[in-house]
N, C-alpha and C positions, 0 to 999 in steps of 0.2 A: 637790435634784437632784445636787449634788456627793456626797451621802451614798451614792448607788448605786454610785459608782466607787471607794469606799474600803473597806478591810477594817474590819469592826466595831471591832476594837481601836484602829485609827487614828482612826476617827470619834469614839470615846469620848475619845481623847486630845486631839482638836481641840476637842471640846465642853467639856472641862475647861479647857483653856488659854485659849480666846477669852474667855469672860466672867469667868474667875477671875484672869487675868493681863494679857492683851493689851489688853482694853477699859479696865481700870483704868490701865494704864500709858501707853497711846497713843491712847485713844478720843476724846480732845478735840482731836486733832491732825488737821488736814486731810491727806488721802492724799498729796497731792503735796508736803507740807511735811516729811515724815519724811526724816531724814538719818542717815547712818551714826553720827554723834555721839550722836544720841538713843539708838540701840540700844546703843551702848557704854556710855553713862552708866547706862542701865537695867540692863545686865548687871552692871556693877561694883556698883551699889546692891543688887541681889539677892544677889549673892555675899557682899557685906559683912554682909548681915543673916542669913547663915547657910544660905542655900539650897544645895543640892548642885550641883555643876557639871553633872552629867548632866541634872538637872531643868531647870536654866536653859538648857542647850543645846537640850533638846527644845522648850522654849517658843519660843526664838528661831527654831528650825527651822520651827515651825509658822507664825510670822510670815513667815519668808522664803518659805515655800510660798505664802502669800497674796499676798505682794508679787511673787513670780514670775508668778502668775496675772495680776495687775494689769498687769505689764509686757507680757505676751503679748497682753493685749486692748487694749493702748495706753491704759490709764487713767494710767499713769506712764511716764516715759521710760526709766528703769532701776530695778532692784531694789536699794534702798539697803542691804539686809541682805548683799548680796554682798561688801561691803567692810568689814562690821563683825562678822561672825559669829565667835564664839569658836571655837577649835579643838575638834574632836570629842574628848571625854574619852577617855582610853585605856581600852580594855576591861579588866575585871578579869582577872587571871591564872586561866586555866582549871584546874580541879582534875580530875585523872584518876586513876582507879585503875590499878595495874599488873595485868598478867594474872593473878598469884596472888590478888590481892584480889578481882578480878572473878570468878574461878573459885570462890573461897570464898564470895562472896555468892550466887551461883547455886546452889551445892551447899547452902547453908544454907536457901535458899527451898525447894528441892525436898525437903530432908530434913524440915523442920519445918512447912511450909505446904502444898505441893502444890496450890496454888490457881491461879486465872487470872492473878494477878499475877506468880507465879513464872514462868509462860510468857510474860507480857508482858516481863518483865525480860530473859528469854532472847532474845525478839524484838529488843529495843532494843539490846542489847549485841551480838548476832550479826549485825545488819545495819547498825547506825548510823542507823536511822530516827529521825525527830523524834518527840517526845512526841505532838504532835497527830495525827501521821500513824498512829501505832499506835493511839491512841484512837479514830480515825475509820475504822479499817480494817473493811471489809465482807467477808462470806463470798463475795460475788459476785466479788470481786477477788482471792481466794486460789485458786491452782491447785496443789494438792498433787501431783498426778501429774506436772505439769511442773517442779515444785520452783521456783515463781516466784510473786510476787504483784504486783499493780499498785497503786501509790500514787495514789489518785484523790480522797481526801477528807482534810481536816484539821479536827480539833476544837479549838476555843479557847474559853477562858472570858473573857467580857467583863464588866468591873466585878467580877471574882472571883465572879460569881453566875450570869449568864445563859450558857448554853452555846450555841455557834454552830458548825454544821457547814457548812464551805465547802470550796472547792478550794485545793490548795497554791498559794503565792504565784507561783511561777515555773514556766515550761514544763519546765525541766530537772527539777524536783521531781516533776512528774507523769510517772512512768517505772516501768519494771519493776524488781524487786528479786529477785536470786537468793536461794535459801534453803540454808543449809548444813544438814547432817544434824541438828545440834542444834536449829536453829530449825525445821526440818521436823518433828521429833519433838515440839516444843512445840505447833505448830499442829495436828498430828495428834491430840494429846491433847485440845486444845480442841474440835476437830471431833467427837471421839467423845463428849465431854460434852454438846455441843449436840444431837447426834442422840438422845441418851437422853431429852431433854426435848421431843421433838416426834414427831409420828406417823411410823411406820416408812416409809422410802422417800421422805419429803418432803425436797425440796432445802434445803440450809442457807441461811438468810436472816438479814438484819440485821447487827448489829455482832459482831465477833469477841470483843471484850472489853466486857462490859456488865454492868449490874445484873440482878437476877432478873426484873424486868419488861421487860428489853430496852432500857431507857434508857442513855445514855452514862454512863461512869464520870467522875467529876469529877477534873480534873487535880491539884487540891489534895490530895485524898484519896490519890491514887497517890503523890504527893510524900511525904506524911507516912508512908505505909507504907515507901517506900524508905529514908527516913531512920531510921525505927524499927528496921527489920530490919537495916540497916547497923550501927547502934549496938550491936545485940546481939552482934555479933562484932567490935566496936571498929575498924570501918573509918572512914576520913576522911568527914566530912559533905559530900555533893555534891548537886546538883540533878539533876532528870531529864534535862535537856539534856546534863549532864556524862557520861551514859552514852554519848552520841553522840561526845563527845570521847574518851572511853575507847576506843570501838571504833576511832576514827581513829588514836589513838596506838598501839594494838596493831598495826594494819595497817602503819603506817609503821615502827615499830621492828622489825617482822618483814620489813622491806625489800620490801614490796609496792611496785611502781612507782607513783610519785605520780599519774600520769595514771589508773591503775587505781583508786586510792583516791578520786580526785576523781569518777570515774565512778560508783563504788559509793555515795558520799555524795550523788550527784545534785547537785553544785554546778554553777551556771551556767557558770563558767570555771575553768580550771585555776588562774588567778591568785587566785581565792578560796580554794582549798585551800592554796596557798602562803602567802597572807596569814595564814590561821588557824593553820596547822600548821608553817610554815617553821622554827620554833625546835626542832621535834621531828625534824629531819632532819640531825642531825650526820654520820651514815654517808654521806649523799648528798653533803654538802659535802666530806667526805674523798675520796669516790670522784671527785668533780669535779676537785679540784685534783691529785689523783693522775693522773687522765687527762691533765690539761695537762702535767704533769711527764713522764709517759711519752712523750707526743707530741713534746715538745721534745727529750728525750733521743734518741728515735728519729731525728728529723730532723737532729740534730747529728751523730749517728754516720754517717748516710747521706751527709751532706755532706762530712764528713772523708774518708770512703772514696772519694768521687768527685773530690776536689780533688788535682790533681797536686802532687807534692812534699810529701804529707802525711807524718806521722811514720812510718806504715807503709811508704810508698815509700822513705824515706830509710833505714830500717832494712834493707830488702831490698837 
């Protein structure tokens, strides 16, 4: 029953953690006897035997989710994990290409490959869409005349094998995306290619980017092509999601207002954008402190001019 409310990837993680780690670690303990010290001891033991901090954190987060459910249903008085959870490990530093590198990559693709992946990479870099959103994009959601598309589907790989087509996680993600001239040209090329392979006049259907039989592309295969093609022109090795970070960094470095960047990336809140990309905002920080400085100087000059006996009055 709980499975229906979980994303497939989350369910798989729970399925792995419960029998593989939580039952061996805590299965013999009565539910009401679990204390923060037990979780702390287990965490230290797992780290001591060489398990990664991210892995251990995710396992304890699974336990905390279960204990939270037990607390809400009054099976236990309080969630013991609340007081013993290790801090969330810091996210690895995001790798972004600069605009010259991104442009060189796209040019290399269009010069030497001219395939659907070249157009997909154009879409990812030109809109900041997530990998699964591009892989799950359907023609019914692409409106070339209006220069927009609707993000309505997300393709994920479960257990690195089974593909799952579902809806984006958040309401903010399920939104319209504007198309720049470059991205519009890429999708127009895909549309022309798709029309050549179906009866004349038939509406475009199915996935925009797909195998010959219409089935979805595998994320791992697209990643391998990204890295292989990037290596051909000696670009830094990145992941598919880093194309989204690259798009965001280009927007921010071009001094696009942060609220507009957040809207374009379809983040749930502006705070999410700040937390992810705040370090890329040195010009905004300078503008902020300069604005404070200018306001103080202006107020100071105004106050001096309005105060009787000021230096200007004495001089007169």
